[in-house]
C-alpha positions as CSV (number, residue, x, y, z in Angstrom):
1,M,-38.1,23.1,-1.5
2,K,-40.7,21.8,-3.9
3,T,-40.2,18.3,-5.2
4,K,-39.7,19.4,-8.8
5,H,-37.1,22.0,-7.8
6,L,-35.4,19.5,-5.5
7,K,-35.1,17.0,-8.4
8,V,-33.6,19.7,-10.6
9,F,-31.1,20.7,-7.9
10,I,-30.1,17.1,-7.3
11,L,-29.5,16.6,-11.1
12,L,-27.5,19.8,-11.3
13,S,-25.4,18.9,-8.3
14,I,-24.7,15.4,-9.7
15,A,-23.7,16.9,-13.0
16,F,-21.4,19.4,-11.4
17,T,-19.8,16.8,-9.2
18,S,-19.3,14.6,-12.3
19,V,-17.5,17.5,-14.0
20,I,-15.2,17.9,-11.0
21,L,-14.4,14.2,-11.0
22,A,-13.7,14.1,-14.7
23,Q,-11.5,17.2,-14.7
24,T,-7.8,16.9,-15.2
25,Y,-5.9,18.7,-12.4
26,E,-2.4,20.1,-13.0
27,P,-0.1,21.0,-10.1
28,G,0.7,24.7,-10.1
29,L,-2.8,25.8,-11.2
30,V,-6.0,26.6,-9.3
31,Y,-9.5,25.2,-9.9
32,Y,-12.8,26.5,-8.6
33,G,-16.2,25.1,-7.7
34,R,-19.4,26.9,-8.5
35,N,-19.2,30.7,-8.1
36,N,-15.6,30.3,-6.7
37,Y,-17.0,29.2,-3.3
38,V,-14.4,26.5,-3.2
39,E,-10.9,26.4,-4.6
40,Y,-8.5,23.6,-5.2
41,Y,-4.7,23.9,-5.8
42,P,-3.6,20.4,-7.0
43,G,-0.3,19.1,-5.7
44,D,2.3,16.5,-6.5
45,L,3.4,15.7,-2.9
46,A,1.8,13.3,-0.3
47,L,0.7,16.3,1.7
48,V,-2.7,18.2,1.6
49,F,-3.7,21.3,3.6
50,T,-7.3,22.3,4.1
51,A,-8.8,25.6,5.3
52,P,-12.5,25.5,6.0
53,H,-13.1,28.6,8.1
54,G,-11.1,31.5,6.5
55,G,-13.4,32.5,3.8
56,S,-15.0,36.0,3.3
57,L,-17.8,35.5,0.7
58,T,-21.3,36.3,1.9
59,P,-23.6,35.6,-1.1
60,S,-27.3,36.5,-0.7
61,E,-28.3,33.2,-2.3
62,I,-27.1,31.5,0.9
63,P,-28.9,32.5,4.1
64,D,-27.0,32.9,7.3
65,R,-26.7,29.7,9.4
66,T,-28.9,29.8,12.4
67,Y,-27.1,27.4,14.7
68,G,-23.6,26.1,15.3
69,T,-20.3,28.0,15.5
70,T,-20.1,30.9,12.9
71,V,-16.9,32.6,14.0
72,T,-14.3,33.1,11.2
73,D,-10.7,31.8,11.7
74,L,-8.9,34.9,10.7
75,Y,-6.0,34.6,8.2
76,T,-6.2,30.9,7.9
77,K,-6.7,31.1,4.1
78,E,-3.7,33.4,3.9
79,T,-1.7,31.1,6.2
80,T,-2.5,28.1,4.0
81,I,-1.4,29.8,0.8
82,S,1.8,30.8,2.6
83,I,2.4,27.2,3.5
84,R,1.9,26.2,-0.2
85,D,4.5,28.8,-1.2
86,A,7.0,27.8,1.5
87,V,6.7,24.1,0.6
88,F,7.3,24.9,-3.1
89,E,10.2,27.2,-2.3
90,A,11.8,24.3,-0.3
91,T,11.1,21.4,-2.6
92,G,10.1,22.6,-6.1
93,K,6.8,20.7,-5.7
94,Y,3.3,21.6,-4.4
95,P,1.2,20.2,-1.6
96,H,-2.5,19.9,-2.4
97,I,-4.6,22.8,-1.0
98,I,-8.4,23.0,-0.6
99,I,-10.0,26.2,0.7
100,S,-13.6,27.3,1.4
101,N,-14.1,30.9,0.4
102,L,-17.5,31.2,2.0
103,K,-17.7,33.0,5.3
104,R,-18.4,30.5,8.1
105,I,-21.8,32.1,8.8
106,K,-22.8,30.8,5.3
107,L,-21.0,27.4,5.3
108,D,-19.0,25.3,7.7
109,P,-17.5,22.4,5.7
110,N,-15.8,21.1,8.9
111,R,-19.2,20.0,10.2
112,E,-21.5,17.3,8.7
113,I,-23.7,18.6,6.0
114,V,-26.9,19.1,8.0
115,E,-25.2,21.5,10.5
116,G,-22.7,22.8,8.0
117,A,-25.0,23.8,5.2
118,Q,-28.4,23.9,7.0
119,G,-30.5,22.9,4.1
120,N,-29.6,25.5,1.5
121,Q,-29.0,23.9,-1.9
122,W,-26.0,26.2,-2.9
123,A,-24.4,25.7,0.5
124,E,-24.8,22.0,0.2
125,Q,-23.2,22.0,-3.3
126,A,-20.2,24.0,-2.0
127,W,-20.0,21.5,0.9
128,N,-19.9,18.6,-1.5
129,E,-17.4,20.3,-3.8
130,Y,-15.1,20.9,-0.8
131,H,-15.0,17.3,0.3
132,T,-14.9,16.0,-3.3
133,F,-11.7,18.1,-3.9
134,I,-10.2,16.6,-0.8
135,E,-11.0,13.1,-2.0
136,I,-9.5,13.9,-5.4
137,A,-6.3,15.0,-3.6
138,E,-6.3,11.9,-1.5
139,D,-6.8,9.6,-4.5
140,S,-3.8,11.3,-6.2
141,M,-1.6,10.9,-3.1
142,E,-2.6,7.2,-2.7
143,A,-2.1,6.5,-6.4
144,Q,1.3,8.1,-6.4
145,Y,2.7,7.3,-3.0
146,G,0.4,4.7,-1.4
147,K,-0.3,7.0,1.6
148,G,-0.3,10.7,2.6
149,F,-1.0,13.2,5.3
150,L,-3.8,15.8,5.6
151,V,-3.4,18.9,7.8
152,D,-6.6,20.9,8.6
153,I,-5.6,24.5,9.3
154,H,-7.5,26.4,12.0
155,G,-7.1,29.3,14.3
156,H,-8.0,29.5,18.0
157,G,-8.4,32.4,20.5
158,H,-7.7,30.4,23.7
159,T,-5.7,32.0,26.5
160,I,-2.7,29.7,26.2
161,Q,-0.6,30.6,23.2
162,R,0.3,27.2,21.7
163,L,-0.7,25.0,18.8
164,E,-3.4,22.5,19.6
165,L,-2.9,19.3,17.6
166,G,-6.1,17.3,17.2
167,Y,-5.9,13.6,16.5
168,L,-9.6,12.9,17.5
169,L,-8.4,12.4,21.1
170,S,-10.2,14.3,23.8
171,S,-8.4,16.3,26.5
172,S,-9.4,13.7,29.1
173,T,-8.0,10.9,26.9
174,L,-4.7,12.7,26.6
175,M,-4.5,13.0,30.4
176,R,-4.4,9.2,30.7
177,T,-1.1,7.3,31.1
178,D,0.9,6.2,28.1
179,S,-0.2,2.6,28.5
180,E,-3.9,3.7,28.6
181,L,-3.4,6.1,25.7
182,N,-2.0,3.3,23.6
183,T,-5.5,1.7,23.5
184,Y,-6.9,4.6,21.6
185,A,-4.8,4.2,18.5
186,S,-7.6,2.6,16.4
187,T,-9.9,5.6,17.0
188,S,-7.4,8.3,16.1
189,S,-6.9,10.2,12.8
190,I,-3.4,8.6,12.6
191,R,-4.5,5.0,12.9
192,A,-2.8,3.9,9.8
193,L,0.5,5.4,11.0
194,A,0.1,3.7,14.4
195,E,-0.5,0.3,12.7
196,Q,2.6,0.7,10.6
197,S,5.0,2.3,13.1
198,D,7.5,0.5,15.4
199,L,6.8,3.2,18.0
200,S,4.0,3.1,20.5
201,F,1.0,5.2,19.9
202,S,1.8,7.4,22.9
203,D,5.2,8.1,21.4
204,L,3.6,9.0,18.1
205,V,1.3,11.5,19.8
206,R,3.6,13.0,22.4
207,G,7.0,11.4,22.2
208,A,10.4,12.9,21.2
209,N,9.6,12.6,17.5
210,S,5.9,13.5,17.7
211,L,4.5,16.3,15.7
212,G,4.2,18.5,18.8
213,A,7.8,17.9,19.8
214,L,9.0,18.8,16.3
215,F,7.1,22.0,16.4
216,E,8.6,22.8,19.8
217,D,12.0,22.2,18.3
218,Q,11.1,25.0,16.0
219,G,10.3,27.3,19.0
220,I,6.5,26.9,18.6
221,S,4.7,25.7,21.7
222,A,2.4,22.8,21.0
223,V,0.2,20.2,22.7
224,P,0.3,17.3,22.9
225,S,4.1,17.1,22.8
226,L,7.0,15.7,24.8
227,F,6.9,18.6,27.3
228,Q,3.2,19.2,27.2
229,P,1.7,15.7,27.0
230,D,-1.9,16.9,27.6
231,P,-3.8,20.2,27.7
232,G,-3.9,20.4,31.5
233,E,-6.9,20.3,33.7
234,G,-9.6,22.9,32.8
235,N,-7.8,24.3,29.7
236,L,-9.7,24.6,26.4
237,Y,-8.5,22.3,23.6
238,F,-9.7,21.4,20.1
239,S,-9.3,17.7,19.4
240,G,-10.2,17.6,15.7
241,G,-13.4,17.9,13.7
242,Y,-15.4,16.5,10.8
243,T,-12.6,16.8,8.2
244,T,-10.1,15.1,10.4
245,S,-12.6,12.3,11.1
246,R,-13.8,11.8,7.6
247,H,-10.5,12.1,5.7
248,G,-8.1,10.8,8.3
249,S,-7.5,7.1,8.9
250,S,-9.7,6.5,11.9
251,G,-12.1,4.6,9.7
252,G,-9.4,2.9,7.6
253,G,-7.3,3.9,4.6
254,N,-3.8,5.2,4.4
255,I,-4.3,9.0,4.7
256,N,-3.4,10.2,8.2
257,A,-4.6,13.5,9.4
258,V,-4.3,16.2,12.1
259,Q,-6.2,19.4,12.9
260,I,-3.9,22.2,13.8
261,E,-5.3,25.1,15.8
262,A,-2.9,28.0,15.8
263,Y,-2.9,31.1,17.9
264,R,-3.1,34.4,16.0
265,V,-0.5,36.9,17.3
266,G,2.9,35.8,16.2
267,L,1.9,33.1,13.8
268,R,-1.0,34.1,11.5
269,D,-1.5,37.9,12.1
270,T,1.0,39.4,9.6
271,D,2.6,38.4,6.3
272,A,6.0,38.0,8.0
273,N,4.7,35.9,10.8
274,R,2.7,33.7,8.4
275,Q,5.8,33.2,6.3
276,N,7.8,32.2,9.3
277,Y,5.0,29.9,10.5
278,A,4.8,28.3,7.0
279,E,8.5,27.7,6.9
280,A,8.4,26.1,10.3
281,I,5.5,23.8,9.1
282,T,7.5,22.9,6.1
283,D,10.6,22.0,8.2
284,V,8.4,20.0,10.7
285,F,6.7,17.8,8.1
286,D,10.0,17.4,6.2
287,E,11.4,15.8,9.4
288,Y,8.1,14.0,10.2
289,F,8.1,12.2,6.9
290,R,11.8,11.3,7.3
291,V,11.2,9.8,10.8
292,H,7.8,8.2,10.4
293,Y,7.3,7.5,6.7
294,D,11.0,6.6,6.1
295,W,10.9,8.9,3.1
296,D,13.3,11.5,1.8
297,G,11.4,14.2,3.7
298,I,8.5,16.0,2.0
299,V,10.1,15.3,-1.4
300,T,8.7,11.9,-1.8
301,G,9.3,11.7,-5.5
302,V,11.8,8.9,-5.2
303,Q,10.4,5.6,-6.4
304,P,9.0,3.8,-3.4
305,E,10.6,0.6,-2.1
306,P,9.1,-2.5,-3.8
307,L,6.5,-4.4,-1.9
308,V,8.0,-7.9,-1.1
309,I,5.3,-10.6,-0.9
310,E,6.2,-14.2,-0.7
311,G,9.1,-14.4,-3.1
312,F,8.0,-11.6,-5.6
313,Y,7.5,-7.9,-5.5
314,L,5.4,-5.3,-7.3
315,A,6.6,-1.7,-7.2
316,Q,4.4,1.4,-7.6
317,N,4.0,2.4,-11.2
318,F,6.1,5.3,-12.4
319,P,5.2,8.0,-13.3
320,N,2.1,8.3,-11.3
321,P,-0.2,10.1,-12.0
322,F,0.5,9.7,-15.7
323,N,-1.1,11.0,-18.9
324,S,0.4,9.0,-21.7
325,S,2.0,5.8,-20.4
326,T,3.3,4.4,-17.2
327,T,5.7,1.5,-16.3
328,I,4.9,-1.2,-13.8
329,H,8.0,-2.9,-12.3
330,Y,8.0,-6.4,-10.7
331,G,10.4,-9.1,-9.7
332,L,10.5,-12.8,-9.1
333,S,12.7,-15.0,-6.9
334,Q,11.7,-18.1,-8.7
335,K,10.4,-19.1,-12.1
336,S,6.7,-18.4,-12.2
337,A,3.8,-17.8,-14.6
338,V,2.9,-14.2,-14.5
339,S,-0.2,-12.2,-15.5
340,I,-1.1,-8.5,-15.0
341,I,-4.7,-7.5,-14.8
342,I,-5.7,-3.8,-15.1
343,Y,-9.2,-2.9,-13.8
344,D,-11.2,0.2,-13.0
345,V,-12.8,1.4,-9.7
346,L,-15.9,-0.6,-10.4
347,G,-13.9,-3.8,-10.7
348,N,-14.4,-4.1,-14.5
349,T,-11.4,-5.6,-16.3
350,V,-9.8,-3.1,-18.7
351,K,-6.9,-5.3,-19.9
352,T,-5.3,-8.6,-19.1
353,I,-1.6,-9.3,-20.0
354,D,-0.5,-12.9,-19.9
355,A,3.3,-12.6,-19.6
356,G,3.8,-16.3,-19.5
357,A,6.5,-18.1,-17.5
358,K,9.3,-15.8,-16.3
359,H,12.7,-16.8,-14.9
360,V,14.1,-15.2,-11.7
361,G,14.8,-11.5,-12.2
362,T,13.2,-8.1,-12.6
363,Y,10.7,-7.1,-15.3
364,E,8.6,-4.2,-16.4
365,Y,5.4,-3.6,-18.3
366,T,4.4,-0.3,-19.9
367,W,0.7,0.5,-20.1
368,N,-0.3,3.3,-22.5
369,G,-3.8,3.9,-21.0
370,T,-5.7,1.7,-23.5
371,N,-8.2,-1.1,-23.0
372,V,-8.2,-4.6,-24.6
373,S,-9.6,-3.1,-27.8
374,G,-6.8,-0.5,-28.0
375,N,-9.1,2.4,-27.2
376,P,-8.0,5.1,-24.7
377,V,-9.6,4.7,-21.3
378,S,-11.2,7.6,-19.4
379,T,-9.4,9.8,-16.9
380,G,-9.6,8.2,-13.4
381,V,-8.3,5.8,-10.9
382,Y,-7.2,2.3,-12.1
383,F,-5.6,-0.7,-10.4
384,A,-3.0,-3.1,-11.7
385,R,-2.9,-6.6,-10.1
386,L,0.1,-8.8,-10.5
387,Q,-0.8,-12.5,-10.4
388,V,2.0,-15.0,-9.7
389,G,0.8,-18.5,-9.0
390,E,-1.5,-18.3,-5.9
391,Y,-0.3,-14.9,-4.9
392,N,-1.3,-11.5,-6.1
393,Q,-0.5,-7.9,-5.3
394,T,-2.3,-4.7,-6.4
395,I,-1.2,-1.1,-6.9
396,K,-3.4,2.0,-7.5
397,M,-2.8,4.2,-10.5
398,L,-4.1,7.6,-11.5
399,Y,-4.6,8.3,-15.3
400,L,-4.9,11.9,-16.4
401,K,-5.7,13.0,-20.0
């Protein structure tokens, strides 16, 4: 690509990404990237499903990829939409959904950009849009709930008909003893959950309340699980890919992730089977959130428990996300001087509220999305820090216009 054309493409790509980031996203609707190559269904739950390999578009402006895997995962887009419908039917709320509509021979967003897009400008833009939409979904989940879970939906054609659950743990790693497996928690896509859980890492991966065990309770064979702790010598197994690695918690953060490889016949081959599979996934994650997140199942809309830090607490603002005003609740166990500082993602102070000395009790502050001058702030992520003496605690808020 000539330098002049490259500069134009970079500027267009930056501009388009800026539009995506500035957009307001409403649960129940669908939003598209350029040429509908990527689509995003915003949600209002702490759950996001991604489908990178089920697309069917083959535009001539994107040449075929010349290396890497190019096989389409049949019916994974349809399966993901069925999951969205099943979750809404059960809860009245939506999970976040991100789908690549490009056929895999044109784009693989579950590989790093060099292999996934192979130098084509429009494939690269679609790749960036796909992962930007995921990050928007993650920001929304963290702002509203403090954490969340990403499920990357795939399909496999392996001989053994079972789900393959990928936590970035290889087959050989899963064949280790429980005590040895426990040492791999920090490299897994559920690292954050492992650090917060009272269970051992091996129990989280293949214990009685593991994801695999919950699927098997639904009559769907899965590995790793209580009764299938590892794939078995010589058996093919997918351990997770780029999406699970980039957007899970292996590198930090509070979004856990798993790649689910599902067999085709009986799960994703017909409308009826996809619906049954979607309902099973809904039931599984409902129980998973109850057991491991200590939430009221998938419906996590109840106000989170306050964070207790050295004699005071700061609860997550509510509502969150918000588009007019939101209320911040806090409490004190002793008389203290209190201030609330609101700042943006760059660390710039937006507003400082000096509440003065407060007695023991619970309090609230309502922020209407304005800065110190009384002007409305832009759509985006903001933080509220409660300062009490030498202690402070911060929450993440999402403001939508």
